[in-house]
C-alpha positions in Angstrom: 185.3 91.1 56.1 184.0 92.4 52.8 181.4 95.2 52.4 178.0 94.4 50.6 179.1 97.4 48.5 182.1 95.1 47.1 179.8 92.2 46.1 180.6 90.9 42.8 179.7 87.8 40.8 182.3 85.0 41.8 183.0 86.3 45.2 182.6 84.0 48.2 181.3 84.8 51.4 180.8 83.0 54.8 176.9 83.4 55.4 174.5 81.3 57.8 176.9 78.7 58.4 178.2 77.9 55.1 180.1 79.1 52.0 178.0 81.2 49.4 179.1 82.3 45.9 177.7 85.5 44.5 176.0 84.8 41.1 174.3 88.3 40.7 174.5 91.6 42.6 172.8 94.6 42.0 173.4 97.9 44.1 169.9 99.8 44.6 169.4 103.4 45.7 165.9 104.1 45.8 164.5 107.8 45.9 163.4 107.2 49.4 165.1 105.2 52.2 168.5 103.8 52.3 170.6 101.9 49.7 170.5 98.2 49.6 172.3 95.4 47.7 170.3 92.9 46.0 171.9 89.6 45.4 171.5 85.9 43.8 173.9 83.6 46.1 174.6 79.8 45.3 175.4 77.6 48.3 178.9 75.9 47.4 177.9 72.6 49.2 174.6 72.0 48.4 174.2 74.0 45.2 170.9 75.7 46.2 170.4 79.1 44.8 169.0 82.0 47.0 168.0 85.8 46.5 168.9 87.9 49.3 169.0 91.6 50.0 171.7 93.3 52.4 172.0 96.7 53.7 174.5 98.9 51.7 178.0 98.9 53.6 177.0 95.7 55.8 179.9 93.6 56.3 180.3 89.9 55.9 183.3 87.5 56.3 184.7 86.7 53.2 185.1 83.1 52.6 189.0 82.2 51.9 189.0 79.2 49.3 192.0 77.6 48.4 192.3 76.1 44.7 194.8 73.0 44.5 195.7 71.4 41.3 195.6 67.6 41.5 195.4 64.7 39.3 193.1 61.7 39.4 195.4 58.6 39.6 193.3 55.7 40.1 189.9 54.4 41.8 190.2 52.4 44.8 186.7 50.7 45.4 184.0 53.4 45.4 186.6 56.1 46.0 188.5 58.4 43.7 192.3 58.9 44.5 193.9 62.1 43.7 197.6 63.2 43.9 198.5 66.8 44.7 200.7 68.1 41.7 203.2 69.8 44.2 203.5 67.9 47.5 202.6 64.6 45.9 200.2 63.7 48.9 197.1 61.6 48.1 193.6 62.4 48.9 190.4 60.0 48.7 187.2 61.4 47.4 183.7 59.9 47.3 181.6 60.5 44.3 179.3 62.8 46.4 182.2 65.1 47.0 183.1 65.4 43.5 179.5 65.9 42.4 177.5 65.3 38.9 181.1 66.0 37.0 182.2 62.2 38.3 180.8 60.9 35.0 183.5 62.7 33.0 186.6 61.8 35.4 189.1 59.5 34.1 192.7 58.6 35.3 195.1 61.0 34.7 193.0 64.1 34.3 194.1 67.0 36.1 191.2 68.8 38.2 191.1 71.7 40.6 190.0 71.0 44.0 188.7 74.1 46.0 188.7 73.5 49.8 187.5 76.1 52.5 189.8 75.0 55.5 189.9 71.2 55.5 186.5 70.7 53.8 186.4 70.3 50.1 183.8 72.5 48.4 183.8 71.2 45.0 186.0 69.5 42.1 186.5 71.6 38.9 187.1 69.8 35.9 188.4 71.2 32.7 185.8 72.9 30.6 186.0 70.3 27.9 187.1 66.6 28.1 188.1 64.2 25.2 186.6 60.7 25.7 186.1 57.6 23.3 182.7 56.5 22.4 182.2 52.9 23.5 178.6 52.4 22.6 176.2 54.1 20.1 173.8 52.9 17.4 175.5 52.4 14.0 175.9 55.4 11.7 174.1 54.8 8.2 175.0 55.9 4.9 173.6 59.7 4.2 173.9 60.7 8.0 174.9 64.3 8.0 175.9 66.9 10.7 172.6 68.4 10.5 170.5 65.3 10.1 169.8 64.7 13.7 171.2 63.0 16.9 171.4 60.1 19.0 172.6 59.0 22.4 176.2 57.6 22.9 177.9 56.1 26.1 181.7 57.2 26.6 184.3 55.5 28.1 183.6 56.7 31.8 180.0 55.6 31.4 178.4 59.0 30.8 175.7 59.1 28.3 175.8 62.3 25.8 173.9 63.2 22.6 176.0 63.1 19.7 175.1 63.5 16.0 174.2 60.7 13.6 177.5 60.1 12.1 179.5 59.4 15.1 180.2 55.7 15.6 182.0 53.6 18.2 185.6 54.1 18.6 185.7 57.8 17.9 187.1 60.3 20.3 184.8 63.1 20.9 185.1 66.3 22.8 182.3 67.0 25.7 181.6 70.3 27.2 181.6 69.4 31.1 179.6 72.5 31.9 176.5 71.9 29.5 176.9 67.9 29.1 176.9 68.7 25.1 179.0 67.2 22.2 181.4 70.1 20.9 182.9 68.0 18.2 185.6 65.1 17.0 188.8 64.9 18.2 191.5 63.4 16.1 
């Protein structure tokens, strides 16, 4: 059990039949009345965000989340197969279980899978990935780093916005949290 006084960003609690991660918390002690904790919670399964107020000192069950390092080994039909890096056990996940980051997932990539009991909560990709550009408009002479941007398709099928000087076959680094081009990779 965890007290509402100990709520900090990143702490996970079991509330309303699910797992919620605390995004923000503010301990408020008004001049009149009892203290309370105003929080912003994110549902780990659905991604919805709600604001909730708890009494100071109120206890909640803390969610015990387990983070396992796994490697994406191959795709079997519409499912992605991951191998546990310690026990070498394989797990199959659907694109829905992986979430929106499935567009950056490529074979051989190591990810962290967060589980609550036997239920998979989320799949955490590295903050940046290096992918090869497979389709984009050709760059013209005079295109510079500050000249503008264009859409590009990378090897996993994801579309990102890149500077005008990027051409097909180049390796680029992409931030998976913001879906933005970071730079070229040699």
